Every structure is written in C-alpha cells, then in structure tokens.
C-alpha positions in Angstrom: 22.4 76.9 76.4 18.7 77.6 76.5 16.7 77.2 73.2 15.2 80.6 73.5 18.7 82.3 73.7 19.8 80.3 70.6 16.7 81.4 68.6 17.2 85.0 69.8 20.7 85.0 68.5 19.8 83.4 65.2 17.1 86.2 64.8 19.6 89.0 65.7 22.2 87.9 63.2 19.5 87.2 60.5 21.1 83.8 59.8 19.6 80.5 58.8 20.8 77.4 60.5 20.2 74.0 59.0 20.4 71.1 61.4 20.9 67.6 60.0 19.2 65.1 62.2 20.6 61.6 62.2 18.8 58.6 63.6 20.0 55.7 65.7 18.1 52.5 65.0 18.0 49.9 67.8 16.7 46.3 67.8 16.2 44.7 71.1 16.4 41.0 70.5 15.5 38.8 73.5 13.4 40.2 76.3 10.1 41.6 77.5 8.5 44.9 78.4 6.1 45.4 81.3 4.1 48.3 82.6 6.2 49.7 85.5 3.7 52.1 87.0 0.2 53.2 86.3 -0.4 56.6 87.8 -3.7 58.5 88.0 -4.3 62.2 89.0 -8.0 62.6 89.5 -7.9 65.1 92.4 -7.0 68.3 90.3 -9.6 70.4 88.6 -8.0 69.8 85.3 -6.8 66.4 84.2 -3.1 66.1 84.1 -1.4 64.3 81.2 0.4 61.2 82.4 2.7 59.0 80.4 2.9 55.3 80.9 6.2 54.0 82.2 7.6 50.8 80.8 10.3 48.6 82.2 12.2 46.3 80.0 14.5 43.3 80.7 16.6 42.0 77.9 19.1 39.1 77.9 22.0 38.0 75.6 21.2 35.3 73.1 23.1 32.1 74.0 24.4 31.4 70.4 26.0 34.8 69.8 25.9 36.9 73.0 23.9 39.8 71.4 20.9 41.4 73.1 20.6 44.4 70.7 21.6 45.6 67.2 22.3 49.3 66.7 22.8 51.2 63.4 23.6 54.9 63.3 22.5 56.5 60.1 25.5 58.8 60.0 28.2 56.3 60.4 30.2 55.4 57.3 30.1 51.8 56.2 26.5 51.0 57.3 24.7 49.3 54.5 21.8 51.5 53.3 19.6 48.3 52.8 19.9 47.6 56.6 18.5 51.1 57.3 15.7 50.9 54.7 14.6 47.4 55.9 15.0 48.1 59.6 11.2 48.0 60.4 10.4 45.0 58.2 13.1 42.4 59.2 15.6 41.8 61.9 19.2 42.3 60.7 21.2 39.1 60.4 24.3 40.4 62.2 25.3 43.3 64.5 25.7 46.5 62.7 27.0 48.7 65.7 28.1 48.6 69.2 
C-alpha cells in the first residue's frame, strides 16, 4: 500500500499510529569491501546525486565457521549488554542466525 494512502486514511479517521522501530545489528567478521562502480553524470544541466556502490566478500572463520553475528533488538533472550556494546566491541559468540 502506498504511503500517501496510509497517511490519508490516518488523517480521515483522526487516529494516531505509533510505530515501534526495532533494529537488526550485524557484525561481518572476516572480509573486505571494495568500490564496485564509480559513476559520474556531468552531461546534464544539473548535477545528479549518485551513491557509491560497494561490493563485499566475506568468508567463514576456520575455527568456528561464522562469517557474521546478528542480533535483533526485539527478540527475547538477547542480552541487553550485547546491544549496548555493539559498536565498541565484537561479540564473543553468535547471537542470532
């Protein structure tokens, strides 16, 4: 359903909708990113915004077979300290699929 239609229906009914946003945290453990393409558009009158495209290759670690750790914020049983420390240290064990 189009976002405009959803917002129109919310306005018509005078309701408020609260959406809880949950995050998925991902650590990629063993690999490398590279710039896949570098595109330029200089022919147009106005410059066109272009996003860099990255390509990544990741491999399983030999000692445990993991190539990533995933933690979903809304899953029960995920340790809150893992989420709070996510950007400061690599988790010791897999926390998700």
